[in-house]
Every structure is written in C-alpha cells, then in structure tokens.
LUMDREN-781448 format. One record per residue (C-alpha): residue number from 1; residue in one letter; chain; x, y negated, z. Coordinates in nm, 2 decimals. Each point is the difference from the previous one (the first is absolute). Last residue first. Layout:
BEGIN
NODE  num  residuo  cadena       u       v       w
NODE  NUM        a       A       X       Y       Z
...
//
This chain:
BEGIN
NODE  num  residuo  cadena       u       v       w
NODE   98        g       A    2.42   -2.17    0.00
NODE   97        g       A   -0.10    0.09    0.35
NODE   96        a       A   -0.21    0.28    0.13
NODE   95        m       A    0.01    0.37   -0.05
NODE   94        a       A   -0.26    0.27    0.07
NODE   93        g       A    0.08    0.34    0.15
NODE   92        i       A   -0.24    0.24   -0.16
NODE   91        i       A   -0.21    0.28    0.14
NODE   90        i       A   -0.19    0.20   -0.25
NODE   89        f       A   -0.29    0.24    0.08
NODE   88        k       A    0.01    0.25   -0.28
NODE   87        e       A   -0.28    0.12   -0.22
NODE   86        t       A   -0.14    0.35   -0.04
NODE   85        g       A    0.06    0.09    0.36
NODE   84        n       A   -0.37    0.04    0.11
NODE   83        a       A    0.00   -0.31    0.22
NODE   82        v       A    0.19   -0.21   -0.26
NODE   81        a       A   -0.24    0.08   -0.28
NODE   80        e       A   -0.29   -0.06    0.24
NODE   79        p       A    0.11   -0.36    0.04
NODE   78        l       A    0.11   -0.10    0.36
NODE   77        p       A   -0.27   -0.04    0.26
NODE   76        a       A    0.01   -0.34    0.17
NODE   75        d       A    0.16    0.02    0.35
NODE   74        p       A    0.31   -0.20   -0.09
NODE   73        s       A   -0.23   -0.27   -0.13
NODE   72        e       A    0.11   -0.11   -0.35
NODE   71        h       A    0.27   -0.26   -0.04
NODE   70        s       A    0.27    0.24   -0.11
NODE   69        l       A   -0.22    0.21   -0.22
NODE   68        d       A    0.15   -0.12   -0.33
NODE   67        q       A   -0.18    0.21   -0.26
NODE   66        g       A    0.14    0.22   -0.28
NODE   65        c       A   -0.14    0.32    0.15
NODE   64        a       A    0.18   -0.07    0.33
NODE   63        f       A    0.22   -0.28    0.13
NODE   62        f       A    0.13   -0.11    0.34
NODE   61        r       A    0.23   -0.30    0.05
NODE   60        i       A    0.26   -0.07    0.26
NODE   59        f       A    0.16   -0.35    0.02
NODE   58        a       A   -0.22   -0.14    0.27
NODE   57        r       A   -0.01    0.30    0.23
NODE   56        r       A   -0.34    0.18    0.02
NODE   55        e       A   -0.17   -0.05    0.33
NODE   54        r       A    0.05    0.25    0.29
NODE   53        t       A   -0.03   -0.29    0.24
NODE   52        v       A    0.28    0.11    0.24
NODE   51        h       A    0.25    0.20   -0.21
NODE   50        d       A   -0.06   -0.21   -0.32
NODE   49        r       A   -0.07    0.22   -0.30
NODE   48        l       A    0.21    0.14   -0.28
NODE   47        t       A    0.34    0.01    0.16
NODE   46        g       A   -0.12    0.02    0.36
NODE   45        k       A   -0.01    0.37    0.01
NODE   44        l       A    0.20    0.15   -0.29
NODE   43        m       A    0.24    0.19    0.22
NODE   42        p       A   -0.30    0.19    0.13
NODE   41        y       A   -0.02    0.19   -0.33
NODE   40        r       A   -0.29    0.26    0.04
NODE   39        a       A   -0.19   -0.22    0.25
NODE   38        e       A    0.08   -0.32   -0.19
NODE   37        l       A   -0.13    0.15   -0.33
NODE   36        a       A   -0.31    0.15    0.17
NODE   35        d       A   -0.09   -0.34    0.15
NODE   34        l       A    0.08   -0.17   -0.33
NODE   33        v       A   -0.24    0.23   -0.18
NODE   32        s       A   -0.27   -0.04    0.27
NODE   31        r       A    0.03   -0.38    0.00
NODE   30        q       A   -0.01   -0.03   -0.38
NODE   29        t       A   -0.31    0.21    0.00
NODE   28        v       A   -0.08    0.37   -0.06
NODE   27        p       A   -0.31    0.08    0.22
NODE   26        d       A    0.07    0.28    0.04
NODE   25        k       A    0.32    0.16    0.13
NODE   24        v       A    0.34   -0.07   -0.17
NODE   23        e       A    0.25    0.27   -0.09
NODE   22        l       A    0.29   -0.18   -0.16
NODE   21        t       A    0.20    0.04   -0.32
NODE   20        i       A    0.32   -0.18   -0.08
NODE   19        e       A    0.12   -0.17   -0.32
NODE   18        r       A    0.32   -0.20   -0.04
NODE   17        g       A    0.22    0.25    0.18
NODE   16        v       A    0.05    0.02    0.38
NODE   15        n       A    0.27   -0.10    0.25
NODE   14        a       A   -0.25   -0.21    0.20
NODE   13        l       A    0.22   -0.32   -0.01
NODE   12        r       A    0.12    0.08   -0.35
NODE   11        q       A   -0.35    0.05   -0.14
NODE   10        l       A   -0.11   -0.32    0.19
NODE    9        h       A    0.27   -0.21   -0.18
NODE    8        t       A   -0.09    0.16   -0.33
NODE    7        p       A   -0.37   -0.08    0.00
NODE    6        l       A   -0.23    0.28    0.09
NODE    5        l       A   -0.26    0.18   -0.21
NODE    4        v       A   -0.27    0.19    0.19
NODE    3        r       A   -0.20    0.30   -0.11
NODE    2        i       A   -0.29    0.10    0.23
NODE    1        m       A   -0.06    0.37    0.04
//
C-alpha cells in the first residue's frame, strides 16, 4: 500500500481525508501512483497533470523521504520507503507571488 498525502483543495474535491492509501503495482513510480490516484478518484484527473501531455502541472510539487521529486522523471522508481508504505508520497500545491 502506498500512502499519499493530499493538499486541502484536492481532499475536498475527492471528498477524502488528508492521507489516503492506494494499491500500486510494481514498479512504483510517480506515474504509477498518479495513475492509481486518478483511477480511484476520477474527479482529480487534470488537477495534477495536464490532460493531454500528462506532465505535472506547474504549481504541483511531489515530495518523499525529505526530497523534492517534482523534477524527477515520472518513470523513475520512488524510494523504497514509499514503495513499502513506510514513508508517504506527498503532493503539495505550491504558491507564487509575494
């Protein structure tokens, strides 16, 4: 089971709590986690990735094990601690301006 933390606006949209769990087949990658998330919660399609290109949206960031994984390849394996459920895959809505 993969543990995923969602930002508040996506929690409300999907009508879930802060942390959800997903069944993800190997290999566990950003793409496979997001595919499983969108399959289980179809209302989230297009909120994290562009509908056409499937690339991460500009103000969405992914973190795990204290590392920013936002610019990693979506097909790179996630850390083992995320794959085995010890650590969470964290999705954050970034802010701009100041």
